Backbone as a chain_set.jsonl record, in Angstrom:
{"seq": "XXXXXXXXXXXXXXXXXXXXXXXXXXXXXXXXXXXXXXXXXXXXXXXXXXXXXXXXXXXXXXXXXXXXXXXXXXXXXXXXXXXXXXXXXXXXXXXXXXXXXXXXXXXXXXXXXXXXXXXXXXXXXXXXXXXXXXXXXXXXXXXXXXXXXXXXXXXXX", "coords": {"N": [[0.99, -1.159, -0.006], [0.675, 2.2, -1.017], [1.861, 5.407, -0.312], [-0.024, 7.35, -0.895], [-2.266, 5.695, -0.969], [-2.602, 5.41, 1.898], [-2.987, 7.656, 2.957], [-5.418, 8.715, 1.25], [-6.818, 6.73, 3.169], [-6.748, 7.602, 5.32], [-7.91, 10.243, 5.639], [-10.553, 9.534, 4.572], [-11.27, 8.189, 6.978], [-11.528, 10.288, 8.533], [-13.223, 11.673, 7.716], [-15.464, 14.822, 8.196], [-14.45, 15.411, 10.429], [-12.137, 16.828, 12.553], [-8.763, 16.74, 12.448], [-6.886, 14.496, 14.262], [-4.778, 12.911, 17.064], [-5.546, 10.687, 17.678], [-7.212, 9.632, 15.68], [-4.83, 9.437, 13.311], [-3.44, 7.422, 14.84], [-4.968, 5.075, 14.493], [-5.673, 4.894, 11.765], [-2.894, 4.426, 11.187], [-2.169, 2.107, 12.589], [-4.09, 0.179, 11.467], [-3.144, -0.067, 9.117], [-1.213, -1.879, 9.386], [-1.374, -5.051, 8.987], [0.347, -7.074, 9.25], [2.648, -8.94, 11.678], [5.142, -8.535, 11.186], [7.421, -6.783, 8.666], [8.992, -6.883, 5.572], [11.717, -4.938, 3.812], [10.808, -4.425, 1.282], [8.004, -4.479, 1.795], [7.861, -2.418, 3.543], [8.638, 0.11, 2.336], [7.215, 0.006, -0.149], [4.694, 0.391, 1.112], [5.041, 2.81, 2.525], [5.456, 4.611, -0.035], [8.46, 5.184, -0.365], [12.062, 4.747, -1.29], [13.744, 1.833, -1.121], [16.531, 2.342, -0.459], [16.47, 4.853, 1.052], [15.201, 3.908, 3.161], [17.264, 2.473, 4.473], [19.132, 4.56, 4.93], [17.769, 6.162, 6.657], [18.005, 4.145, 8.735], [20.633, 4.176, 8.877], [21.317, 6.597, 9.549], [20.674, 6.732, 12.002], [18.0, 6.83, 12.947], [15.833, 5.35, 13.327], [15.568, 1.706, 14.241], [16.56, -1.113, 13.196], [15.508, -4.629, 13.294], [17.196, -7.874, 12.397], [16.57, -10.71, 10.588], [17.674, -14.359, 10.765], [18.959, -14.782, 8.328], [20.223, -12.209, 8.098], [18.308, -10.31, 6.713], [16.525, -7.232, 6.644], [14.008, -6.667, 9.325], [11.126, -5.239, 9.909], [9.306, -4.105, 12.626], [6.132, -3.512, 14.151], [6.636, -1.208, 15.742], [8.862, -0.053, 14.712], [7.854, 0.538, 12.111], [5.741, 2.475, 12.584], [7.24, 4.642, 13.781], [8.636, 5.08, 10.912], [6.359, 5.623, 9.702], [5.753, 8.362, 10.914], [8.332, 9.667, 10.433], [8.701, 9.611, 7.709], [6.525, 11.427, 7.242], [7.525, 13.785, 8.687], [9.355, 14.534, 7.022], [8.414, 15.048, 4.278], [7.149, 17.245, 4.799], [9.004, 18.856, 5.076], [10.76, 19.265, 7.192], [14.361, 19.268, 8.561], [16.724, 16.987, 8.014], [18.909, 17.087, 10.088], [17.046, 17.981, 12.411], [15.318, 15.96, 12.536], [16.957, 13.956, 13.526], [17.813, 14.849, 16.087], [15.265, 15.235, 17.108], [14.621, 12.426, 17.4], [16.635, 11.325, 18.684], [16.138, 12.68, 21.464], [13.636, 11.414, 22.22], [14.417, 8.973, 22.349], [15.546, 9.091, 24.745], [13.632, 9.258, 26.419], [10.522, 10.165, 28.731], [11.565, 12.412, 30.039], [11.948, 14.309, 28.073], [10.248, 15.192, 26.494], [9.207, 18.09, 26.932], [10.831, 19.832, 25.511], [10.721, 18.12, 22.914], [8.027, 18.698, 22.345], [8.512, 21.451, 22.065], [9.914, 21.663, 19.823], [8.155, 20.352, 17.82], [6.093, 22.03, 17.543], [7.267, 24.53, 16.471], [8.109, 23.388, 14.252], [5.55, 22.868, 13.38], [4.347, 25.605, 12.954], [6.368, 26.304, 10.853], [4.878, 24.812, 9.105], [2.542, 25.655, 8.747], [3.253, 28.134, 7.944], [4.341, 27.882, 5.552], [2.005, 26.72, 3.798], [0.624, 28.878, 3.949], [1.767, 30.246, 2.191], [1.806, 28.594, -0.413], [-0.73, 28.36, -0.774], [-0.943, 30.94, -1.585], [0.45, 30.934, -3.87], [-1.039, 29.413, -5.295], [-3.181, 30.643, -5.903], [-2.314, 32.878, -7.323], [-1.24, 31.252, -9.909], [-3.907, 30.113, -10.381], [-5.323, 32.486, -11.164], [-3.545, 33.369, -13.568], [-4.085, 31.468, -15.178], [-6.438, 31.466, -15.694], [-6.678, 34.001, -16.633], [-5.556, 33.401, -19.098], [-7.553, 32.044, -20.505], [-8.417, 29.661, -19.711], [-9.778, 26.849, -17.428], [-10.13, 27.445, -13.981], [-9.955, 27.313, -10.456], [-10.715, 24.972, -7.847], [-12.149, 22.676, -8.73], [-11.542, 22.658, -11.495], [-10.331, 20.963, -14.621], [-8.147, 20.409, -16.786]], "CA": [[-0.189, 0.241, -0.259], [1.539, 3.54, -0.993], [1.644, 6.651, 0.985], [-1.371, 7.892, -1.294], [-3.605, 4.926, -0.179], [-2.512, 5.587, 3.32], [-3.468, 9.045, 3.231], [-6.638, 8.496, 1.17], [-7.752, 6.012, 4.044], [-6.829, 8.652, 6.556], [-8.776, 11.25, 4.984], [-11.645, 8.873, 4.703], [-11.723, 7.842, 8.361], [-11.201, 11.263, 9.301], [-14.413, 12.719, 7.308], [-15.526, 16.08, 8.577], [-13.887, 15.684, 12.03], [-10.597, 17.578, 12.394], [-7.521, 15.706, 12.336], [-6.574, 14.174, 15.905], [-4.084, 12.289, 17.189], [-6.3, 9.216, 17.581], [-7.459, 9.258, 14.03], [-3.854, 9.093, 12.715], [-3.038, 6.218, 15.374], [-6.076, 4.131, 13.952], [-4.923, 4.537, 10.747], [-1.532, 3.703, 11.244], [-2.874, 0.208, 12.892], [-5.057, -0.526, 10.672], [-2.188, -0.447, 8.049], [-0.046, -3.048, 9.961], [-1.922, -6.159, 9.278], [1.41, -8.336, 9.485], [3.723, -8.431, 12.79], [6.527, -7.577, 10.699], [7.222, -6.632, 7.134], [10.098, -6.659, 4.593], [12.102, -3.579, 3.516], [10.236, -3.775, 0.138], [6.904, -3.705, 1.939], [7.781, -1.019, 3.653], [9.083, 0.821, 1.1], [5.879, -0.17, -1.085], [4.039, 1.058, 2.243], [5.457, 4.543, 2.59], [6.094, 5.117, -0.882], [10.008, 5.443, -0.397], [12.766, 3.524, -1.83], [14.427, 0.954, 0.026], [17.906, 2.958, -0.284], [15.881, 5.935, 1.628], [14.937, 3.355, 4.669], [18.378, 2.143, 4.895], [19.709, 5.702, 5.262], [17.448, 6.587, 7.898], [18.616, 3.201, 9.498], [22.092, 4.558, 9.307], [21.283, 8.116, 10.168], [20.257, 6.453, 13.968], [16.427, 7.609, 13.045], [15.093, 3.845, 13.556], [16.374, 0.641, 14.654], [15.764, -2.653, 12.844], [16.082, -6.034, 13.725], [17.371, -8.658, 11.139], [16.498, -12.266, 10.509], [18.836, -15.22, 10.418], [19.744, -14.53, 6.948], [20.547, -10.927, 8.114], [17.333, -9.358, 6.21], [16.001, -6.322, 7.533], [12.687, -7.37, 9.735], [10.695, -4.336, 10.457], [8.137, -4.644, 13.409], [5.359, -2.467, 14.212], [6.877, 0.036, 16.289], [10.013, 0.88, 13.37], [7.056, 1.166, 10.835], [5.206, 3.969, 13.219], [8.317, 5.712, 13.473], [9.14, 5.314, 10.0], [5.584, 6.56, 8.943], [6.181, 9.545, 11.625], [9.619, 10.53, 9.597], [8.358, 10.057, 6.081], [5.494, 12.567, 7.226], [8.084, 14.783, 9.015], [10.549, 14.861, 5.805], [7.7, 15.602, 3.412], [6.548, 18.646, 5.356], [10.501, 19.739, 5.193], [11.634, 18.897, 8.508], [15.551, 19.029, 8.239], [17.263, 15.481, 8.849], [19.276, 17.373, 11.587], [15.859, 18.484, 13.471], [14.876, 14.589, 13.061], [17.741, 13.087, 14.376], [17.559, 15.43, 17.321], [13.964, 14.879, 17.753], [14.634, 10.877, 17.925], [17.611, 11.15, 20.106], [14.953, 13.33, 22.566], [12.494, 10.701, 22.232], [14.737, 7.736, 22.993], [16.13, 9.224, 26.056], [12.5, 9.396, 27.461], [9.888, 11.146, 29.129], [11.94, 13.881, 30.623], [12.428, 15.233, 27.055], [8.815, 15.711, 26.167], [8.869, 19.258, 26.923], [11.772, 19.86, 24.351], [9.893, 17.49, 22.019], [6.936, 19.54, 21.999], [8.921, 22.785, 21.35], [10.476, 21.351, 18.207], [7.42, 20.132, 16.986], [5.399, 23.368, 17.613], [8.215, 25.267, 15.528], [8.017, 22.793, 12.84], [4.151, 23.195, 12.676], [4.573, 26.96, 12.597], [6.817, 26.407, 9.455], [4.164, 24.035, 8.053], [1.393, 27.037, 8.624], [3.398, 29.468, 6.846], [4.362, 27.144, 3.89], [0.911, 26.411, 3.534], [0.147, 30.061, 3.602], [2.872, 30.687, 0.943], [1.613, 27.666, -1.134], [-1.914, 29.08, -0.916], [-0.65, 32.406, -2.176], [1.214, 30.951, -5.41], [-1.888, 28.581, -5.563], [-4.025, 31.657, -6.29], [-1.863, 33.668, -8.723], [-1.594, 30.29, -10.797], [-4.964, 30.036, -11.013], [-5.579, 33.823, -11.668], [-3.273, 33.397, -14.557], [-4.64, 30.428, -15.95], [-8.109, 32.403, -16.347], [-6.075, 35.04, -17.79], [-5.237, 32.74, -20.48], [-9.042, 31.289, -20.725], [-8.043, 28.412, -19.003], [-10.595, 26.736, -16.456], [-9.593, 27.61, -12.637], [-10.691, 26.905, -9.299], [-10.579, 23.95, -7.176], [-12.943, 21.63, -9.647], [-10.943, 22.837, -12.551], [-9.963, 20.226, -15.203], [-8.118, 20.816, -17.999]], "C": [[0.992, 1.21, -0.096], [1.105, 4.326, -0.085], [0.337, 7.261, 0.392], [-2.547, 7.072, -0.815], [-3.856, 5.055, 1.321], [-3.037, 6.599, 3.719], [-4.879, 9.097, 2.686], [-7.587, 7.668, 2.338], [-7.804, 7.075, 5.374], [-7.833, 9.69, 6.567], [-10.14, 10.862, 5.192], [-12.296, 8.555, 5.928], [-11.972, 9.094, 8.963], [-12.875, 11.988, 9.002], [-14.322, 13.957, 7.592], [-14.819, 16.461, 9.758], [-12.437, 16.356, 11.648], [-9.785, 16.486, 12.831], [-7.161, 15.708, 14.19], [-5.576, 13.243, 15.813], [-4.456, 10.797, 17.175], [-6.725, 8.744, 16.591], [-5.998, 8.688, 13.518], [-3.349, 7.664, 13.473], [-3.709, 5.036, 14.748], [-5.52, 3.764, 12.739], [-3.958, 3.645, 10.408], [-1.469, 2.192, 11.638], [-3.245, -0.571, 12.017], [-4.27, -0.995, 9.227], [-1.416, -1.358, 8.599], [-0.253, -4.017, 10.316], [-0.805, -7.228, 9.604], [1.985, -7.809, 10.788], [5.073, -7.74, 12.34], [6.743, -7.6, 9.448], [8.857, -6.255, 6.86], [10.54, -5.513, 4.292], [11.189, -3.142, 2.28], [8.747, -3.638, 0.652], [6.795, -2.658, 2.774], [7.721, -0.003, 3.048], [7.78, 1.007, 0.195], [4.892, 1.003, 0.207], [3.979, 2.469, 2.147], [5.827, 5.268, 1.486], [7.437, 5.74, -0.918], [10.666, 4.336, -0.907], [13.439, 2.685, -0.58], [15.769, 1.644, 0.469], [17.419, 4.099, 0.83], [15.628, 5.247, 3.106], [16.416, 3.015, 5.142], [19.331, 3.397, 5.201], [18.97, 6.053, 6.253], [17.964, 5.216, 9.108], [20.24, 3.764, 9.877], [22.399, 6.089, 9.852], [20.869, 7.947, 11.783], [18.956, 6.753, 13.928], [15.741, 6.342, 13.092], [16.022, 2.765, 13.465], [15.622, -0.385, 14.125], [16.143, -3.611, 12.906], [16.561, -6.813, 12.503], [17.188, -10.067, 11.619], [17.776, -13.113, 10.598], [19.855, -15.133, 9.442], [20.641, -13.211, 6.765], [19.715, -10.118, 7.257], [16.664, -8.466, 7.285], [14.486, -7.083, 8.028], [11.956, -6.031, 10.469], [9.19, -4.639, 11.296], [7.251, -3.451, 13.401], [5.681, -1.093, 14.745], [8.347, 0.896, 15.342], [8.971, 1.331, 12.28], [6.291, 2.512, 11.358], [6.177, 4.718, 13.397], [8.634, 6.03, 12.429], [7.588, 6.18, 9.25], [5.815, 8.302, 9.681], [7.279, 10.538, 10.826], [9.195, 10.499, 8.329], [7.305, 11.306, 6.358], [6.682, 13.887, 7.721], [8.701, 15.346, 7.71], [9.756, 15.323, 4.873], [7.114, 17.094, 3.558], [7.786, 19.51, 5.631], [11.042, 19.775, 6.4], [12.778, 18.37, 7.934], [15.965, 17.555, 8.602], [18.04, 15.748, 10.158], [18.165, 17.38, 12.755], [15.254, 17.108, 13.493], [15.711, 13.815, 13.733], [17.869, 13.818, 15.745], [16.349, 15.085, 17.854], [14.226, 13.203, 18.27], [15.648, 10.702, 18.926], [16.94, 11.495, 21.278], [14.323, 12.195, 23.105], [13.18, 9.194, 22.784], [15.479, 7.86, 24.173], [14.829, 9.64, 27.144], [11.591, 10.479, 27.684], [10.226, 12.616, 29.584], [12.355, 14.498, 29.32], [11.211, 15.857, 26.175], [8.546, 17.016, 26.102], [9.643, 19.916, 25.435], [11.356, 19.557, 22.981], [9.0, 18.295, 21.174], [7.366, 20.725, 21.682], [9.41, 22.736, 19.899], [9.345, 20.917, 17.383], [6.444, 21.211, 16.756], [5.87, 24.16, 16.801], [8.174, 24.727, 14.264], [6.41, 22.974, 12.385], [3.84, 24.525, 12.12], [5.034, 27.13, 11.198], [6.057, 25.705, 8.427], [2.909, 24.991, 7.601], [1.992, 27.938, 7.668], [3.915, 28.83, 5.287], [3.145, 27.003, 3.034], [0.233, 27.783, 2.915], [0.766, 30.597, 1.97], [2.054, 29.935, -0.38], [0.366, 28.441, -1.73], [-1.902, 30.208, -1.888], [-0.57, 32.063, -3.664], [0.122, 30.144, -6.311], [-2.936, 29.834, -6.549], [-3.59, 32.32, -7.276], [-1.565, 32.95, -9.822], [-2.767, 30.443, -11.4], [-5.701, 31.26, -11.451], [-5.013, 33.755, -13.131], [-3.711, 32.682, -15.525], [-6.017, 30.837, -16.305], [-7.633, 33.468, -16.917], [-6.077, 34.348, -19.148], [-6.835, 31.799, -21.122], [-8.993, 30.208, -20.282], [-9.348, 28.111, -17.704], [-9.989, 26.738, -15.058], [-10.492, 27.696, -11.72], [-10.426, 25.187, -9.21], [-11.398, 22.495, -8.123], [-12.19, 21.552, -11.274], [-10.21, 21.745, -13.206], [-9.645, 20.631, -16.619], [-8.128, 19.836, -19.119]], "O": [[1.958, 1.114, 0.661], [0.231, 4.123, 0.757], [-0.443, 7.709, 1.233], [-3.585, 7.555, -0.362], [-4.932, 4.883, 1.893], [-3.598, 6.606, 4.815], [-5.709, 9.5, 3.5], [-8.797, 7.859, 2.449], [-8.723, 7.237, 6.177], [-8.53, 9.907, 7.558], [-10.91, 11.575, 5.835], [-13.517, 8.581, 6.085], [-12.665, 9.062, 9.98], [-13.534, 12.629, 9.821], [-13.235, 14.486, 7.361], [-14.601, 17.63, 10.077], [-11.855, 16.31, 10.565], [-10.147, 15.503, 13.478], [-7.193, 16.612, 15.024], [-5.349, 12.701, 14.731], [-3.75, 9.895, 16.724], [-6.719, 7.525, 16.414], [-5.955, 7.477, 13.301], [-2.871, 6.797, 12.742], [-3.034, 4.04, 14.487], [-4.99, 2.675, 12.518], [-3.958, 2.615, 9.735], [-0.828, 1.306, 11.072], [-2.886, -1.724, 11.774], [-4.596, -1.908, 8.469], [-0.621, -1.654, 7.707], [0.146, -4.442, 11.4], [-1.137, -8.232, 10.233], [1.93, -6.619, 11.098], [5.773, -6.853, 12.827], [6.216, -8.564, 8.892], [9.658, -5.637, 7.561], [9.654, -4.682, 4.491], [10.82, -1.98, 2.105], [8.094, -2.763, 0.082], [5.769, -1.978, 2.81], [6.804, 0.809, 3.171], [7.394, 2.133, -0.12], [4.576, 2.176, 0.011], [3.032, 3.153, 1.758], [6.402, 6.348, 1.619], [7.554, 6.82, -1.498], [10.172, 3.214, -1.018], [13.542, 2.981, 0.61], [16.123, 1.55, 1.644], [18.298, 4.199, 1.686], [15.815, 5.913, 4.124], [16.697, 3.343, 6.295], [20.381, 3.116, 5.779], [19.748, 6.419, 7.135], [18.243, 5.51, 10.27], [20.805, 3.717, 10.97], [23.403, 6.554, 10.391], [20.78, 8.871, 12.591], [18.541, 7.021, 15.056], [14.602, 6.572, 12.686], [17.055, 2.791, 12.797], [14.442, -0.634, 14.373], [17.318, -3.745, 12.566], [16.247, -6.269, 11.444], [17.529, -10.521, 12.711], [18.871, -12.56, 10.504], [21.073, -15.298, 9.519], [21.445, -12.989, 5.861], [20.275, -9.076, 6.915], [16.341, -8.789, 8.428], [13.905, -7.897, 7.31], [12.268, -5.826, 11.642], [8.215, -5.212, 10.81], [7.548, -2.461, 12.731], [5.164, -0.05, 14.343], [8.67, 2.084, 15.372], [9.166, 2.352, 11.62], [6.234, 3.509, 10.638], [5.873, 5.86, 13.052], [9.026, 7.195, 12.359], [7.678, 7.12, 8.46], [6.01, 9.281, 8.961], [7.172, 11.75, 10.635], [9.35, 11.565, 7.734], [7.361, 12.211, 5.525], [6.646, 14.928, 7.065], [8.543, 16.524, 7.393], [10.313, 16.282, 4.337], [6.739, 17.862, 2.672], [7.752, 20.587, 6.228], [12.0, 20.539, 6.517], [12.759, 17.442, 7.125], [15.418, 17.033, 9.573], [17.98, 14.997, 11.132], [18.368, 16.866, 13.855], [14.581, 16.915, 14.505], [15.269, 12.988, 14.53], [18.087, 13.006, 16.644], [16.295, 14.649, 19.004], [14.018, 12.862, 19.434], [15.493, 9.984, 19.914], [17.056, 10.706, 22.216], [14.401, 11.941, 24.308], [12.554, 8.421, 23.51], [16.04, 6.876, 24.654], [14.929, 10.142, 28.264], [11.681, 11.548, 27.08], [9.526, 13.628, 29.548], [13.245, 15.336, 29.466], [11.276, 16.79, 25.375], [7.683, 17.346, 25.288], [9.013, 20.381, 24.485], [11.495, 20.332, 22.034], [9.023, 18.552, 19.97], [6.612, 21.301, 20.898], [9.296, 23.609, 19.038], [9.492, 21.084, 16.173], [5.957, 21.246, 15.626], [4.998, 24.742, 16.154], [8.197, 25.429, 13.253], [6.088, 23.185, 11.216], [3.22, 24.679, 11.067], [4.433, 27.843, 10.394], [6.293, 25.792, 7.222], [2.421, 25.079, 6.474], [1.377, 28.441, 6.728], [3.805, 29.36, 4.181], [3.167, 27.125, 1.81], [-0.422, 27.89, 1.879], [0.232, 31.143, 1.005], [1.694, 30.656, -1.311], [0.351, 29.009, -2.822], [-2.702, 30.366, -2.811], [-1.23, 32.619, -4.541], [0.151, 30.085, -7.54], [-3.261, 29.707, -7.73], [-4.354, 32.464, -8.231], [-1.525, 33.596, -10.868], [-2.909, 30.791, -12.573], [-6.718, 31.083, -12.12], [-5.822, 34.036, -14.016], [-3.766, 33.116, -16.675], [-6.57, 30.397, -17.312], [-8.301, 33.918, -17.848], [-6.608, 34.823, -20.152], [-6.897, 31.058, -22.103], [-9.985, 29.589, -20.669], [-9.811, 29.082, -17.104], [-9.162, 25.832, -14.952], [-11.648, 28.062, -11.931], [-10.084, 24.405, -10.097], [-10.968, 21.354, -7.952], [-12.286, 20.594, -12.041], [-9.292, 21.348, -12.488], [-10.448, 21.053, -17.451], [-8.101, 20.229, -20.285]]}, "num_chains": 1, "name": "protein.A"}
């Protein structure tokens, strides 16, 4: 299941309700039907490459067990962390911030305030980017309409 499928299921599960942590957990949990997954299965689930998953492991962002043949075996905890990591990267969080966040998370509950600060700052950055992208979309829609094209949220060329 690719990330687009996971996102579609998340949005469907949310309906008109505001986004909640519980809803995100429900979607993540229902995506994990197997006890463990291979690197190819996780790559497909998250719509990333196996190379990206190995990079995250080398960067210390996720710990992955190995089977008797040395193949990576992703458990539910690793997959949940990877869902979070891929969403943060997609939203523009720098690797150094992700590494800092994971190091804090691995230290336990005493670091919750610092993790919260990091995430609040990132949320503000995302909101600013959304506003900027919305303005860019409006400018693009205006120019499309100027050239006689169909503009607006339901427009298809």
